[in-house]
PABAVEX-849655 format. One record per residue (C-alpha): residue in one letter; x, y, z. Coordinates in steps of 0.5 Angstrom, whole numbers, plus 500, padded with zeros to 3 digits. Each point is the difference from the previous one (the first is absolute). Layout:
BEGIN
AXYZ...
***
This chain:
BEGIN
M718415115K504506501A502505495A507499501E500493499I496500494N505506497Y506495502A497494497R499505493I507502500L503493501Y495498494E502505496R507498501R499493499V503498506C501492500D499495506E507499501A502507502L494500504D502494504E507502500A498507503L496496506E505495501V505506501C495503505R499493504Q507498500V503507503P494503504D505506501V499502493V493502501R501503506I506504497L495502494D495502505S504504505P499508500V507500503V504497494H501505494M496499494E507500496E502494504K494496499E501501493R507497500L497494504V494499495D505500494K505495504V494495502F494500495P499498493Q501506495E493500497L497501507R505505503S497507498I493497503I503498506K504507501V493503500M497495505A506502504R499507499H493500502R501495506S496495497I505494499Y497496506H494499495M504498494P497492501V493503499F502505494F503494497K494495501I495505497Y505501494R499493499R493500500Y499506496R505497495N496494500A494503499Q502504494M503494497D494496501V503495505L497497506D504499506A498494504R502496506L500492501V501498507C500492501V504495504N504496494K503504494P495499494T502497493D501504494E494497497Q496502507I503507499E498501493G493498501L499505506K503505496A495499494R494500505L502506503A502504493A493497498K496502506Y503507501N501501492K507501500S506498495T505499505V500497507N506501505L499495505N504500507I500493503K501500508I501493503D496500507P499493504I495504505I495499494I500493501G498498493G497503494F501507498V499507501V500505494K500508501V498505495G500507502D495500506E497494498E502493503F498493498D501496506Y500492498S505498506L499494504A501505506R494504498Q495494499I502497507E499507503N493500496M498493503K502503507D495506499K495495498L501495505V500506506K493503497
***
């Protein structure tokens, strides 16, 4: 992680920026890519960039986005926000995990997985992002940081193929 990324994460943490504001800012950039190009352009005057920021971004993020525009690091905003969320969650004893499965799990299954992950990683809270992906055929994959626990049918089939080929 670069120093700039950590600094932006700390500033966002100190300001207690909510996820909704981050998501809104990212959505503006996704829906109107010209906003990012304008904010990154060395030709556009900073005053014009600041007016644009004031018009389209959430109040709580405007000053930091202006700094990003001034330093021409606006293209890195998604990375900065991602690092901020990790930093905030680490400070608040929250674990981020991702579940990939074929069908949406029941609430009971979700709560059970969260409880097991909280116990395994000694965390008080688990944020579980669920992605439905039929490519895994069946079963599920859990990702926590750099660790991956693959209990998918696709992985089991791949393992059987490897054993048969040997």
